[in-house]
C-alpha positions in Angstrom: 245.2 86.5 127.5 243.0 84.2 125.5 242.1 80.6 125.0 243.7 78.7 122.2 240.5 76.9 121.5 236.9 77.8 122.2 235.8 76.6 125.6 232.9 74.2 125.7 229.8 75.2 127.6 229.6 73.9 131.2 227.1 71.0 131.5 224.0 72.1 133.4 220.9 70.3 134.8 217.6 72.1 135.0 215.9 72.7 138.3 212.5 71.1 138.5 209.6 73.5 138.2 211.7 76.4 136.8 212.2 77.5 133.2 215.4 79.5 133.9 217.2 77.9 136.8 220.0 75.4 136.2 222.5 73.5 138.2 226.1 73.7 136.7 227.9 70.4 137.1 231.4 70.2 138.5 232.0 66.5 138.9 230.0 63.2 138.9 230.8 60.8 141.7 229.3 57.3 141.6 228.9 54.7 144.4 229.2 51.0 143.5 227.5 48.1 145.3 225.5 50.3 147.6 222.4 48.0 147.6 223.0 44.5 149.0 220.8 42.8 146.4 222.7 44.4 143.6 226.0 43.5 145.2 224.8 39.8 145.3 223.7 39.8 141.7 227.2 41.1 140.7 228.8 38.3 142.7 230.2 40.5 145.4 230.3 39.7 149.1 227.6 41.5 151.2 228.5 42.8 154.7 226.5 41.2 157.5 226.6 44.3 159.6 227.6 48.0 159.4 230.8 47.2 161.2 231.8 44.9 158.3 231.1 47.3 155.5 234.7 48.3 154.9 235.0 51.2 152.5 232.5 52.2 149.8 233.4 51.7 146.2 233.7 55.0 144.2 234.2 55.8 140.5 233.7 58.9 138.4 232.0 59.9 135.2 232.9 63.1 133.3 230.6 66.1 133.9 229.6 66.1 130.3 228.4 62.5 130.5 225.0 63.9 131.7 222.2 63.2 129.2 219.2 65.5 129.5 217.1 64.8 126.4 214.6 62.0 125.8 216.9 60.4 123.2 220.0 58.6 124.6 222.4 57.3 121.9 223.6 53.7 122.2 227.3 54.0 122.8 230.1 52.7 120.6 232.4 49.9 121.5 229.8 47.7 123.2 227.1 45.1 122.6 226.0 44.9 126.2 224.8 48.3 127.5 223.1 48.0 130.9 220.8 50.2 132.9 221.2 51.1 136.6 218.6 53.4 138.2 219.9 55.6 141.0 219.1 58.4 143.4 221.3 61.4 142.5 222.4 63.9 145.1 223.2 67.5 144.0 225.7 69.4 146.2 224.9 73.0 146.5 227.8 74.4 148.5 231.5 73.7 149.0 232.3 71.4 151.9 234.5 72.8 154.6 238.2 71.9 154.6 239.0 68.5 156.2 236.8 65.5 156.7 233.1 66.2 156.7 231.1 65.2 159.7 228.1 63.1 158.6 225.9 65.3 160.9 226.9 68.3 158.7 226.4 66.6 155.4 222.7 67.6 154.9 223.6 71.3 154.8 225.6 70.7 151.6 222.7 69.1 149.7 220.9 71.3 147.2 218.5 68.7 145.9 217.8 65.3 144.4 217.2 63.8 141.0 216.8 60.3 139.5 219.3 59.1 137.0 220.7 56.1 135.2 224.3 54.9 135.5 224.6 53.4 132.1 227.3 50.8 131.9 229.1 49.1 129.0 229.0 45.8 130.9 231.2 43.8 128.5 234.0 46.4 128.7 233.7 46.6 132.4 233.7 42.8 132.8 236.7 42.3 130.5 238.7 44.9 132.5 237.7 43.4 135.8 238.8 40.0 134.7 242.3 41.3 133.9 242.5 43.4 137.1 242.5 46.6 135.1 240.6 49.9 135.7 237.1 49.8 134.2 236.7 53.5 133.3 235.7 52.6 129.7 232.7 50.7 131.1 231.4 53.6 133.0 232.7 56.9 131.7 231.5 57.7 128.2 229.3 60.1 126.3 225.6 60.2 127.5 226.5 57.7 130.3 224.4 59.6 132.9 220.8 60.3 131.9 219.3 62.5 134.6 216.0 64.2 135.5 215.6 67.8 136.6 216.8 68.4 140.2 214.2 68.9 142.9 215.4 71.3 145.7 215.8 69.4 149.0 213.5 71.8 150.7 210.7 70.5 148.5 211.5 66.9 149.2 212.0 66.7 153.0 213.3 63.5 154.4 214.2 60.8 151.9 213.2 58.1 154.3 212.1 54.8 152.6 211.3 56.3 149.2 211.5 53.8 146.4 213.5 53.8 143.2 211.9 52.1 140.2 212.8 51.6 136.6 210.5 50.4 133.8 211.8 49.3 130.4 209.1 49.2 127.7 206.5 49.3 130.4 207.9 46.4 132.4 209.4 47.0 135.9 213.0 45.9 135.8 214.3 47.5 139.0 212.7 48.5 142.3 214.3 49.2 145.6 213.8 51.2 148.8 216.3 53.9 149.8 216.0 52.3 153.3 218.1 49.5 151.9 221.2 51.6 151.0 224.3 50.1 152.6 225.8 53.6 152.9 223.4 56.6 153.5 223.8 60.0 151.8 225.5 61.6 154.9 227.8 58.6 155.2 228.7 58.7 151.5 229.5 62.5 151.6 231.6 61.8 154.7 233.6 59.1 152.9 234.0 61.2 149.7 235.4 64.1 151.8 238.2 61.8 152.9 239.3 61.6 149.2 238.1 64.7 147.4 237.3 68.3 148.1 233.5 68.3 147.6 232.4 71.4 145.6 229.1 73.1 144.8 228.1 71.5 141.5 229.0 68.0 142.3 226.6 65.2 141.6 226.6 61.9 143.5 225.0 58.8 142.0 224.1 56.7 145.0 224.1 53.2 143.7 221.5 50.8 142.2 219.2 48.1 143.4 219.1 44.6 141.8 217.6 44.0 138.4 220.2 45.6 136.2 220.0 44.4 132.6 220.6 45.1 129.0 219.2 47.9 126.8 218.8 47.9 123.1 218.1 50.7 120.6 214.4 51.4 120.6 214.0 50.6 124.3 212.1 53.1 126.4 212.9 53.8 130.0 210.9 55.4 132.8 212.8 56.1 136.1 211.0 57.2 139.2 212.1 58.5 142.6 208.9 57.9 144.5 207.0 61.1 145.3 209.9 63.3 144.0 210.6 63.2 140.3 210.4 61.0 137.2 212.5 60.8 134.0 211.7 59.1 130.7 213.5 58.5 127.5 214.6 56.0 124.9 217.7 54.4 123.6 218.4 55.3 120.0 220.7 53.7 117.5 224.0 55.6 117.1 224.8 57.1 113.7 226.6 55.2 111.1 229.7 57.4 111.6 229.9 56.6 115.3 229.1 53.0 114.8 232.3 52.6 112.9 234.4 53.9 115.8 
């Protein structure tokens, strides 16, 4: 038996501090509106208590949306690309069958990274206004810039670590992980109700307030306080892709 086309290489994220260890990516799950201040800036209602949270908002990006290099191409089809800095959780083992107990969620975590949930805001907004799915606003090539993954054993407790994002040296986003509406164990618990969590899954945990536009030439510097940093720049897409 043989493949009728050549199989593409599996997307892989480097492990921090190692030249030859990589994390193969299975799926990318993303959490929407997981910081109250960002929910407010997007015009969404914010729960007054944990009992009023309802269900978290999930969406997916393709595994090959990860962008590892310093140069991130400005995507086609948009004139309003936005940045959203996020904690990224890397799952290192398959979840047991059934719904995952939050108390057992930590055992699944291989490590942590910092990433950007890049968003074609104009496409997302147009789809929302019509009550349509907004996959085109979130799932596209190079839509998930990400740092190397730091093993959880080297990180310890996440606690109130801060996420920050600078654009061209100016701080645009800053937020404490203590302000997450849904914690990492809670999110893995909720995801397990809908999907079979697998080794290789990445979970982008949501962004604090301050999301805004990016232009070709902009430089970004994302930091997960005391854990890892990631820098890069937005570059103009080629003439061929600009015509798409």
